N, C-alpha and C positions, 0 to 999 in steps of 0.2 A: 562496442556499435551496438545501436539499438537491437535488440530482439528481430522484430521482422525484417528490417535488412538484412541482417547476419543470416536469417533464415533464406532469403531468397538467394544472396550470392553464393550459398551453399547448394542450390537448389539448379540453378541455368545450366543445361548444358550448351551442346553446340547450336550454336544460332541459322536460321534459314534464311536467307537473303541478304544483300548489303545493307535494304532498307531498314528490314527489321532488325537486324543487327544497330544500324546507327539510332534508332528509335530506342533498343533498350539500352544502349551505351549513355547517351542523352539523359535517359530516364533515370539512371542507377546515378549518373552524376548530380542529378538533381535534389535527389531523395537524400543522397549523402550530405549535401550543403543545407538540409534541411527545408527543401524547397518543393514540398513535397505534392501543394497544390498544382504548380508547375507540370510536375512530372503526369500527373492524373491526366490531365490536358491533355497531353499529346499521346498516352496510353491509350484514352477513350477513342481517338482517330483511329489508332491501331487496330483494335479489339472490334471496332464498327467495320471491319474492311476484312477483318478473318474472324469469325466469329466462333471459330472452332481453337482458337490457338490457344490451348491452355497454359502456355507459360507467358502468354500478353496477359491475359486475366487476372494471375497469381501477382504478377507484378503492379498492375493495376490497384487489385485488393489492397497488397500491401503499401503503396502510395496511401492512396483511399483512407487506409486505416489510420496512417500517421496524421491524417488533415487535424481532427479525424471528423468520417464521414460516415456511420457506422451503419447504416441499411445500406447504402452503397457499396462499403466495404466486405460486408457480409454476403450479397449478393456476387460480386464479383469472385472470391474466394470459394465461396459454393459453387460458382462455373468452374473452376481453374478442377475443384477436387472429381465433379461431372467428366471432366476431357481428361483428366490425371488419376486414376481412380487406383492404380498402383504404384503412386508415388506417396512416400512416408513424408517428403517434404512440403507436399503441398497439404496433406492433413494436417500438419505440423503447424503451417503457416496458419490456418484455417482455427487450431485450437489456439493460439495463442490470439489472436485475433478476438476471438471470442471471450477468451478469459479478460482482456485487455475491456473489451465493452462489459463486462459484469454476469457475462451469460456463461454461468457456471456450468449448470448442468449438462449443456452443448458442449461446452468446452471439453469438461473431464470424458464425454463419449469420443469426439475429434481426438483427446490424447489418445486414450485404448487404440482407437483405429489406426493412429500411428504407430503404436508400440507394437502391434500386429504386423505390423509391416517393415518394422526395424525395431527390434527389441532391444538395441544397442545402442539407441538413440538417448543417450544423457540426459540432456537438455529437455528431453519430453518427460522421461522417470521424475526430474526436478519438478516440473511444472504439474505435471499430475499429484506428485504428493501436497504440494500447496495447496491445489484445492482440495483434493481430499480431505487437509487438514482442516480447511475453511467451511466444507462440509460435515464436520464430526463424525469422517472415517478415520479413525485415530489409526486403528490398526492397518488400514490399506497405503495410509502416506508415511508409517512407518516402513512398511515395505519398500516402498518408492525411494523414499530417502537414501536406504541402503543401499539400493541399486544404481541411486544418481551418482553415491559417492562412492560405490566401488567403480565405477566407468570413469568419474570426472579426474582429469589431471591437469586442470587448470587450478592455480589455490586459493585464490580471489573466489572460484564459483564453490570449490567444496568448503572454503567458510563460510559464505552463505547459506550450504545445506547443512552442516552442523547448528549454525546459530539457528535457523527455522526447525531445525527439529530439537535443539533444546529449549524453545519455545514450546512447543509442543508438549514435550515432557514436563515444561512445567505446569502447563494446564491439569497435566494428569496427575499432578501432585508425585513426582518423582524428582526430587530438587538433585542427587547423588549424580542421576543419569544427565542430566539438565548439566549441571555444572561441567560435567567432562566433555558434555559436546562444547558449550561456551569455552571451555580453556583450549579445547582443541580449534576451535575457529580463530582463535586468537594467537595461535601456533601458525597457523597457516598468514593469518592479517592482524596484523598486531595493532593495525589501527584502525580496529574495526568498532569506533567507540561503544556502541548499540551493545557489542555482547558483553564489553565490560562493564555496563548496566544492569545486561539482563543476568550476568554471573553475579555481581552484587546481591540483587534480589534472591538468587537460588542458592548462593553463600549465608542469606539469611535465615533463609527457611531451614537451613542446616546448622543455624545456630553458631554457626563460624561467625563471629561479631566484628572479627580482626578482619578475617579474610573478606568481609562484606565491604567493609568502610576502605579497604585497598582496592578491590574492584572499583569501587564507586569514585573514589579521588581519580583513578587514572580513565575513567568515563569522564569526568568531568576536564579531566586534562586534554582530553580530545576534543572535547565537545564543549568548549567553556559555556555558551549560547543556547544551550539545548535544555529547555526549563524541568524537564523531567528528570534529566540527572543530576542537575541541580537540585531539586526539590528532594530526590532520593535520598543525595547525600546530605543535605541539611535534615533531613528527617529523621537521617539513622544516626548521626551525631546529637542530636535532640533526645532520641532514645535512648542512646549509651549516657547523657545527662551531662553531655560536652555541650551547652546551650551557645557559650562563646563562639565552638567552632562552628557551629550551625549557622550563625547568622548573615555570615558571609554568603551561602550558598542559597538561603531562602530569599533573601536582601535580591539576588540575583535571579532567582525563579519569579519572585514579584515583580523586578524591574521587566522581565522579558513575556510576562503572562499575568498581568496584574486583576484579571477577570475572574482567575480561578478561587472560587471560595476554600478550596483544600491549601492552597497555596499562603492564601491570606492567615486561614488560622494559624497555620502552621508558624508563619513569621511572627503574628503574636503570641503564642506559645512561646516561641524562643525567646522573643524580649521581654515576656514577665520573667520567665525563668533565670534572665542574667539581672532582673531586678531593675529593667528599663521601664517601667510601668506605663510612664508618662508616654512611651514613644509607643508603647502597645494599643494606647487607648483609643488614639486615630484610624488603626486598623480594626479594632474592635468595631468601631462606630462604622466603619466603612462596610463590614460583615453585616450590621443592624441596618444600612443604608440597603444592600443589596436584598434582604429579605423585605424591606420595603417596595422596593423597585418590583420586586415581584408580586408584593400584592397589591400596589398601584396597575399592575397590568392584569389580574383577575379579571376584571369589566370585559378586559378583553378576550379573554378564553374560549369563549364561542365562537370569535372572528377569527382566532389563530386555530382552532380546530377546522375550520370551514375551511380554512388555505391549505392545510392538510389534509384533508381529505381531496379536495382540488388536485392538490400536489399527486396525491397516489393515484386518481384518474387518468389525469394524464401521462404518468410514466407507463399507465397501463397501453396508453394509446401510442408509445414509442415519441412523446414529446417531451422528451428529457430535459432540454435546456427553461421550457415554461414549467416546469414540475420543480425545476430547482429554485427559480424563482417563488413560489409558492412555498417551499419548504424556509426558505430565506426567510422571509417576511413572515411565515408560522413563530421562528423561532425568535424572532424581533417581538414579537407581541407578546409570546410566552415563552423566554429563552430556559426555564428549568425545565420543562417537560421534556422528556428524555427521550421521548419516542419523536418529537419534535426533531429534535437536533441527529437521532440515529439516523431519520429516513434523511435528514440532508445529508450527513455523511455519506451514508448508501448509494444516493445519486449523483454526490460528485467520485465517486467510485467508478460509477456506469458512465460518464463523461470524462473517463480518464485523470480527474484531478487529484490525484494521488497525495499531494501535499496537501490539499485542503481538506478532503477527505478524513488525514492522519488525523490535523487538528480538532476534527467536530469527534472524530470516535472515540480519541484519547479521552476529552472532556465528559463522553457520555460514560466511559469506563469508571472517569473520575467519581461519580456520581453514583454509579451501579455498576461498582467490578463483575459481579456474572454475568454481564449481558451476553449472551453468545451471540448472536447476530452483529454484534458490534466488536465482540473479540474476532470473528471470522471475516467482518469486513476488514479491520485494522490490519489482521495478518497477509491479507494479500494488498492491502493500501503499501502496507511496509515495504514488501518484494519489489511492487511493480514501480517505485519511488523513482530508482534507478536508472529505470526504463525509458523517461522523459526526454530523454536530452535533443531529438531529433523531432521533436514535435511541429510542423509546420501550423500558423496561426491563421493561415489561410488569407484572402486577399481582405 
């Protein structure tokens, strides 16, 4: 169940008045059906008649966040917190909405207020850990991941926390600790393909090449259409001198993501290592063509920069949809400028479009592996991808 729906379901105590109860029931049913726009419409009427009804504002904010209508949602949830200052769930719902909209500093403060009111709220510990990790507060993140895991009884949620903490350990160059967390995540959820992918990387860092290949093979078995899994397994085979085995996976990665220079280059190398130079030549030509396209776009560098700068200004004004269009146009004109693609990924995060954001941020990290902003944003995007099932596109 979506995080905001779940948070509100936990919260609502006894309802006052048959009409109010009927509106609440109808609104909750609509939200559960993915019809958040309709739910918001009927709840707006309720809060208009009862401006001090904190529970109504809380449910209205939940619906608006799912549409998503950022400004209106946050206004409603802030009002709910004002009316219900001692409610940990009101603060928690506000914190989740702030995180969803990319307001990490405010979300962090809201989670901290939540935990002062209810230190046992395990989901708040986990979400706060994710935000701290994204902000570079590794020590704080590790503390709250431990607190979340100490309280978490749900295997899937615990697996996710182990997975995320493992990624944090890998970023800290602690591959042994990372591997232990990924292994524990897989004990709890054996179908977590991305944990196998990360475990493969951690084992490679530990020079456990056979163990790495085993993990990467399992990642591909579980997610055969993941270009990252295919690329990593193919690259691992290639590094091990098994070019023939690498070809299947690098070719699959190329089919899935033909515009990735890293994938094109790796596939060309694998073909050359297999003695298939004739097949490698078109790929090498493709790489040269990609470089020519980049050079062709150079006259548009100034225009792309102007579009990017306009996007930044629009984002500061809160006009996120307009900013998105400017960033997209900037990337189209100058696709190799990392900062433009990073801005595109970040605005997609702010708009809650996590799948698209993850694609752009991963490409940034292919070109610039140490990019801190992209790493942090990707961390948040991957955590939130599973929360979009109930998003309402609106009318």
